[in-house]
N, C-alpha and C positions, 0 to 999 in steps of 0.2 A: 436486726436485718439492716435498718437503716444505716448502720458502720457499713456492711457489705455493698448498699448499695452506693456509697460515697468512696468506698476504694474501687467498683468496678468504672464509677464516672472515672476516677482518677487513670486507670489504666486506659480508659477511650480517650480521655483530653491526651493523655502522654501519647499514643501513636494511632488513634484514628479507629473509623468501625471497621465493624467483623466482617471476616472472609473474604479471602482471596476470590475475585469472579472473572470468568471467563467475560473479557471486555469486546465487545465490537463494533468496528470504526472504518469507516470507508475514507480512501481521502483520494481526490484529486480524480480522474477519470479512470485508473485503475479500478476502483473501486475494493482496495483490498479488503480481505476478510483477516483480521490479526486476533493473536490474545494478549491484550494489555492487561497489566497488574493491578487490578483494583485493591481497595485498601485492604491487609491482611489483618484475619482474627484482631481480639483485644491484646493485643501488645502491650507488654512493658517497656520497652526500648522508646526511649527521648533520646532529642540530639545533646551528646555528652557535651559538656561546658569544656573549654580551657582549662580555668582556672580549678585546685587542686582542692580548695575548700568546697567549691561547689560541687565536684566530681563526689567526692566523700561525702556528701551530705544528700545527695542521689542516690549511691550506694546503700545509706544507710535506710534511705525511705523506701527503696527497691524491697530489701532486707523482709523490713516490717510488715509491708505490702504482703510479700509471701507468707511470714509468719501466720498474718491475720488470715490469709485466703484459708491457709492448711488448717486452722480452726475453726473455719465456717464449712468447710470441704467432712474434715470429722464430724461435725454436726448433722450432715447429711444433705448440704444446701446446693442445687446444681447448680447455679451461679458461681460460685465458688470452686466447684469441680471444673467447670469450662475455665476459669481463670489461669488455675494451676495447668490444665492441659495446654491453654495456651503458650503459657510460660515453658514448659516443657519442651514446645515445640519450638519456639524460639530461642531456647536457650538464655531468657533473662532471669535473674534472678536467683536461677538454678542453672545446674549444668543442661545441656543441653539431651533430652533423650526422648526419640522420637515413638519407639514403642509404647514409654509411660506417656505420653500422650494424647496417643490414639486410646489407649485403654479408658484416661481420664475423658476424651469425647463420649468415647462408648458408654460409659456409664452414665455423664450428663445426658447423652440423649435417650438413654432406656428410662433419664428421669421425666421426661415430656421436654428438653430443652433445643429446640427446634436448631439453633444455630449450631449446635456441638454436632450434629449432622451434616449440616452444610460444610464445615470446616474441614470433618473425617473426610467427605467426600473431595475437599481439595487436595488433600493430602493423596488420595488415590489418583486423583486426577493429574497432578503433579508428575507422579511415581516416587513422592520421596521416600516414602518406605521401601521402594525395591521399583518392577517394572511398573510405569504406568497402567490403569484401572481403569479403563473411562466406562464400563459397563456398572461396575461396581459404585464407581464418583455417580453416575447416573440413579443408581438405585439409592442410594443417603440423599441426594439431593431432591427426589421426588417425594420423599420420606417429609423432609424438612419444607419443603415448598406446599406439602398438602397442609403441614401444619401453619404455613401462614409466615413464613421465613423470606424476606421478600430478597435478601441475596442467592437464597436458593432457586426462586422465583426466576431470578434473571441468569443464575446460570444454566437450569434447565432448560430456559427458552433457546438459549444459545446453542446448547446440546442438539435440540431439535431444529435450530437454523444451519447448524454445521451437518447435521448426522452424525454426530459424533457418539458412541457407544448405544446410539439408535436411531432407526431409518429415519430419513429429513422427512421432517414434515414442518414448513413454513406458517401452517394456521394456527398449530401447537406451539411454536415459537411464539407467535403473537401473542396468542392466550399469556403465556406466563411472562414473557416480557412486561405485557400491558399491567400486568397485576404487581410485579416489583415497582414499576411506575407510580400506581395508582397508592401505594404503599409512602413514595415519596421519596423513593432511592433514586439517587443524582444517575446511578449508572443505568440503570432502569429506565429514567429520563430520556437519557442520550441514545440509546437502543431501541427504544420504542419509537423517538424521531427515525432513527435511521431506515427502521420498517416501513414507517410511513413515506420517508423521503423516497426509496426506492419501489414502493408498493408490494414489498414480498410478506406474504400471510393476509396482505388487507389491500384495499383500493390503495393505490398511488394519491398521496395527500401533502403535498410539498408545502402548502400554508399551515398545516397543524404541523409540519416538520418545524419549521420555522419558529411555532409557538412553543415547542417542546424545547426546542434549544436554548432558547431565550429561557426558561423555566431552570434549565439546568445550568446557565449563567450564572441564574439569582441564586443558587445554590451552591455556589462556587466550582463549577466546572469551569477546567482551563480546555480543555477538547472542543468542547463545545464550541468555544469562538473558533474555532478554525473551520467546523463542521456549518456553520450558521454562514461565516463569511463564505465558504463556496456557493451555497445557496443565494446567495447577495451577488456575486459575483457574477453567475450565470443566470439569474433573473428565475431562478426557480421557486415557486409559491409567492411570488407578485413581483413588483419591481424591480430591475435590476439597480445595483447603489455599491457602484466599485470604491468608493469615497468608504464607505461604512464597512465594509468588506476587510479595505484596508485596514480600518482601524482595530476592527477582531483580531486581522491578523499580528497586528503588532502587539497587541493585549496579550496574545497566546506568544508570542514568541518572547518579549519581556517576563513571561512568566515559566518560560524554560519550555515551551511545547515545538518540538524540531520542525512540524510539520509550518509552523508560523515560518519561522527562521525560510523555510522552503519554498513558501510559496511567493513570499516576500522575494526573495532571489530570484524567483522565475519573474516577478512584474518589474524588478530591477534592472533584468537583463532584458527584459522583452519594450522596456519603455511603456507599459500598458497602466495606466491611473498615476504614474510617475515618472518625472524624469529618467530616462535612461543613462543610466549610472552602471556600468561594469564591475566599478570596485567596490558600491554598494551591495551588488548581487553576490559577488566574490565574497564579502565578509557577513553574509547571511548563510551561502552554502556552506560556507566555511563551521560557521558555527553548529550547524546542524551536523555536518559529515565529521566534526570533531567526535560527537559524543554517538555517531555508528549507523546515523539515518543513511541507509542504501542509496535512495536515490539523487540525495546531496554529494556522496561521496562520487557517484557518476557525474552530474554537473560539475562538483568541480576539479575533476579530471580534465573533463572536456576542456575548463578553462586554465588549466596549465597547460594542455597539449596546445590550445589555440593561441595562449599569450593574451587570454582575457583578465582584464581588470589586475593583472601580476605578469611577474616574469615568465616565458616560456619556460617549461620545467618537465621534459617526459618522463623521465623519470619518476618524479612526484605525481604525474600524470598515470601511469602503468600501476603505480603503487594503489591510487585511490580506484582505480576500475577494478584492479585484484580484489580490492575489501567490499566492494561493490557486488562484483561477481559471484563471490562466496556466498553471500546474504542471498543471491537467486537475482540479482538485480540482471535484467535481459537483455538492457542497452548496452550495460556495460561488458557482459558476456558477446555480444555480438562484436564491439569496437576491438574486444581483446583478440577477438580473429581477425578484425583486420590487420591489427597491427602485429601479429604471428606471420598472415599471409605474406604480409609484404617485409617482414625482417625490421621493424621501425620500431627500437628500442629494445627489441628483445630477440632473440635467436630464430632464424626465419624457419617455420616448420607448420607445412602444409596440414598436417596430420593433427598438430594441436587448434589450427584455424577451424579445422571442419569439426572437431570436438565443442569448441566454441559456439560454434553457429547450430550446432545442433539442438546443447543447450538451450542455446537464446529463442529457439523456434517455437520451445512450448506457447511462451507469453509476447515475442515481438517476431511477426510474420516476418519483416523483412529481412531476417537472418536467413530464411529458405531462399532467397535471392542470392545470397552471397555463397552457400552451399551451390546452388543451381549452377551458378557460372563456374564451379571449380569443375565440375563434372562436363559443363557444355563443354570447357576448352581444357578439359583433363589436365588441372592443374594439381599436382601431388596425387592423382587418384587416374585410375583408369578412364576412359573418355566414356561418358553414358549418357547419349544423348535423351533415348526416353526417360531417364531418371531426373535428368535436368528439366524436361519439359513437368513431369509430373511434380517436381519442388515449384515451380512455377507457378501450375497450376495452383497447388494449395496455397500458397501464399495469394492468389488472385480469390480464391474462394473465403480466404479470411479477411477479406478486405483491402489487402496492399497492393495499391496501383502500381509499383516498380515491378511486380509477378506480371501485371498486364500486358504493361508493355515489351518486357522480354520475353514473354508468352507469344505476342503478338509478331517478335523480331525471329522469332524459330521458323512459327507461319508461314511468313515474307520468304525466309532463306530455305527454307527445307530441309539444311542439314541431310540427313541420313531418309529422307523420305521428298518426295513431290510437295514445292510449295501450295499454301493452300492461302492463297491472297486473299477469300473472303472473310476468314477464320483471323486473319492478321487484321484486317480491317474491322473486325467486330472488338477486336481485342483494343484496337486503338481507342475507339471511341468509348470501349467500356475507361478506358485510362484517363480520357478527356474527359469524361461524365464527373469524373474524380477529383479535376484540375490540375492534372499533370502538365507541365509546359512541352515536355517532350512529345506527349501523344499528339499535342495538337500540330507542332514541328513535325512529327511522322503523319498525320492524317494531309497535311500540308505536300509533303512527297509525293505520297499515294495518288492526290491529285493530280500534281505536274505531271509525276509519271507514268501516270494511267496504270500501276502496276497491281493494286489491288483496289482502286475505286476508278471511276469513271475520268476520263481525264479532260480536267476544267481547271484552267489558270487564275482564274479568279476566284474561286473557290479555293484555291490552293494559295492564293495570297489572303484569303481572310484567315486561315490557318497560321500562317507565318505570321501574322500579324498576331493573334492572339498568343503565339508562343513568344514573341518578342517584346509584345507586353508584359508578360510576365517575367521578362528578365534571361530568356534561353536566348543563347547568344547565340547557335546557329540559325536559329529563327531570324533572327534579324538579318543576319547577312543572306539568306532565303530571302527573305521579303525584299532586301534591295537588287537582290539579281533577276526577283521575277516582274518587279515591277520597273527595269530597265527594258525586260522581254513585252510587257506588256503595253508600256509608251511606246516601246520601239517598232512595234507592229499593229498592224491594226486588227 
């Protein structure tokens, strides 16, 4: 048994801790829920050396290891059977054979090894054997979790969090993830911090979230640097500390975390906490974009489109937008719609523009306003004022202020019905409450003309001034004109 334990330790050192886990991570304001590849079972693979003699020595060690595991497995040792299952699943030391791996996992599980049921559940979740079977995966995770396997507890908790293979239950999600965290599982600690941060299944506690992310960092987590950085940047759970946030982003970026690069790119682009440097922003966006981060692909495409930090390159911008759009990035889909609508760098196509706007609108309500304008003006589609108003209203209800402005303009003009000045003024006021410069200008127009608010040149001047102070050019021009009128007449 002592020999077997040393062999299993060698496997663990070579390739990391057991069982691919469904990792939960929120990033930025989007709070995306994604599946990340946690550490995969007790694999036999190690980084192969370039030199032949070292490679040969590793192959010999691998063969000896498999031979020893076979011997222990024949003697009925569950850990050895588990080790062989991993080898067959990964194809390391033996030809890859998933059916054999599944049988060995099942046999080890029946002998009382919880990790075997967890790894078998992961095969069903990923659909390595065929079509994914989340219900079967959940059953296997449940057995392993009940037996105390931390990876299975983490995975089961995330199934309850997302409603995967089971009815969504945030409280059960918290219960199981907390169990994994208490067992010391780094990914479980990260996930528990996320639940406390967002108040999912438990009362929100960003102070505890910070502490848990720091604990995960002490255990070697790279992702936690980014997540802790978010809390520090936003002042959640304590005093805002942008300098500390940047330090954590840099550590994450240096260790290969794509979000670390992306956040550094945003800070350099906007000059927040660092001197504005578009070349540095371009550098960080490019590092993350090359490795497939959709939001960085979109940002880098915008840099190529505008010539920020690099020479303008419309075709490169389109290529990056398309790469991000294929991954579901809503802003890239919207911008592609604009390019197709105007035929810029691509063949002009209202049909494709509308398709991209529609796809984008699921997550990016601004796209609803672009689609609504097509219907309002009858560009590439039959004019439909009612549908346009409906799309503007949907954008407004989802918090997009441009929807408020456009809907107000439709009410003011009337189009296919009598104008509704009262509703127009209400929508302009709603947009102004969200800080839209054009809304202040329109409120000034309403007061100056008396069309949708009581005629009052002083109030009109005040609204024009607010628009001008936010850089709205038409507001500046209107302000000059109305001040001349006020100064020239009593």
